[in-house]
Structures are given as C-alpha cells and as structure tokens.
C-alpha positions in Angstrom: -93.5 -99.2 -25.9 -94.8 -99.7 -29.7 -98.3 -98.6 -31.2 -100.2 -102.1 -32.0 -101.6 -100.4 -35.3 -103.7 -103.2 -36.2 -105.5 -103.3 -32.7 -106.1 -99.8 -32.7 -107.4 -99.9 -36.4 -109.8 -102.5 -35.1 -110.8 -100.8 -32.1 -111.8 -97.7 -33.8 -113.5 -99.4 -36.3 -115.3 -101.4 -33.4 -116.4 -98.1 -31.7 -117.9 -96.9 -35.3 -120.2 -99.6 -35.8 -122.5 -98.1 -33.2 -123.1 -94.8 -35.1 -124.6 -96.5 -38.3 -126.5 -98.6 -36.3 -128.1 -95.4 -34.3 -128.3 -93.8 -37.7 -130.4 -96.8 -39.0 -132.8 -96.7 -35.7 -133.0 -92.6 -36.1 -133.5 -93.4 -39.8 -136.7 -95.7 -39.1 -138.0 -92.8 -36.6 -137.7 -90.2 -38.8 -137.6 -91.5 -42.1 -134.5 -88.3 -42.5 -132.7 -89.1 -45.5 -129.2 -87.6 -43.3 -130.1 -90.6 -41.2 -129.9 -92.8 -43.8 -126.6 -91.4 -45.2 -125.2 -91.3 -41.8 -126.3 -95.5 -41.8 -124.8 -96.1 -45.0 -121.5 -94.0 -44.7 -120.9 -95.9 -42.0 -121.9 -99.0 -43.0 -118.7 -98.5 -45.1 -116.6 -96.7 -42.7 -116.6 -99.0 -39.7 -115.5 -102.5 -41.7 -112.6 -100.4 -43.6 -111.1 -100.5 -40.5 -110.6 -103.5 -40.3 -109.1 -103.9 -43.7 -106.7 -101.5 -42.2 -106.1 -104.0 -39.1 -105.2 -106.9 -41.7 -103.1 -105.0 -43.6 -101.2 -104.4 -40.2 -101.1 -108.2 -39.6 -103.9 -108.8 -37.6 -105.5 -112.3 -38.7 -109.4 -112.5 -40.0 -110.7 -114.2 -37.6 -109.3 -112.4 -34.9 -110.3 -108.9 -36.2 -113.7 -109.8 -37.1 -114.0 -111.2 -33.6 -112.8 -108.1 -31.8 -114.5 -105.4 -34.3 -118.1 -107.4 -33.5 -117.4 -107.4 -29.8 -116.7 -104.0 -29.4 -119.2 -103.1 -32.1 -122.2 -105.1 -30.0 -120.7 -104.1 -26.4 -121.0 -100.2 -27.8 -124.2 -100.8 -29.3 -125.9 -101.6 -25.9 -124.2 -98.6 -23.9 -125.2 -96.6 -26.8 -128.8 -98.2 -26.1 -128.8 -97.7 -22.7 -127.3 -94.1 -22.7 -130.0 -93.0 -26.4 -133.1 -95.2 -25.4 -133.1 -95.9 -21.9 -133.1 -99.6 -22.7 -132.7 -102.1 -19.8 -129.4 -104.0 -19.0 -130.5 -106.9 -17.1 -127.9 -109.2 -14.8 -128.2 -112.3 -17.5 -126.8 -109.5 -20.0 -124.6 -108.2 -17.8 -123.1 -111.7 -17.6 -123.2 -112.1 -21.2 -121.8 -109.4 -22.3 -118.6 -109.9 -19.5 -118.0 -113.2 -21.7 -117.8 -111.3 -24.7 -115.1 -108.9 -23.1 -113.2 -112.0 -22.2 -113.3 -113.4 -25.2 -111.8 -110.3 -26.9 -109.3 -110.0 -24.7 -107.9 -113.3 -24.7 -108.3 -113.5 -28.3 -105.8 -110.6 -28.3 -103.6 -112.3 -26.0 -103.6 -115.7 -27.4 -102.8 -113.6 -31.4 -100.0 -111.8 -29.3 -98.4 -115.0 -27.5 -99.2 -116.9 -31.0 -101.5 -119.4 -29.6 
C-alpha cells in the first residue's frame, strides 16, 4: 500500500489549523506575546502543508476544502475540550455534512471524477 503524501500533508495542515486559532484566543485573553507569536507562526506553518500537498499532486480546490474542513472540525472539538463550548444537535448535523464532503472530495479525486 502506497502512502499518499499529498493527503498526509493536507491532513497534518488541517490539524495544525486550530493551533493558531487557540493561540489567537489565548493572546486575546492574556495579551501574552508568546501566544501572539504562536498564533502568527502557525498562521504560516499550517498553510505550508497545503503547498506541500499541491506539490505532491493534489488539486487546489480539493486541498483547500479538506484543509478547511479538518481545521473547522478540529477547532470545534478544541473549543469543546478547552472552553467547554456546547455542541448542539444541529451543529452535529452540519459537522457530519462537512465530514461527508471531505470524504466525497477525496474519493472523487482518487476516482478522477
């Protein structure tokens, strides 16, 4: 089984997306320059992984969609865990639609559709 590095890069980048969002929230709460630096650094690091995925052959639209979808879902989960944010049923439905969309995009790109 061959490892699809394009998909691996975009998934890593998607999971790094909440790091800068959390860093921005922490900076806003504390005005700590460390948290500001974390936010700014990951604002550059996370999208670098999209570039890696496109270098390995993933299309721009698919890479961006997967990256933002994973980032959105990860940020929602981080908000629940770190800030006790609630996830109502309607949000679960829409998060499920995001997941279905991500899987559909990846499958369609693999099948050449």
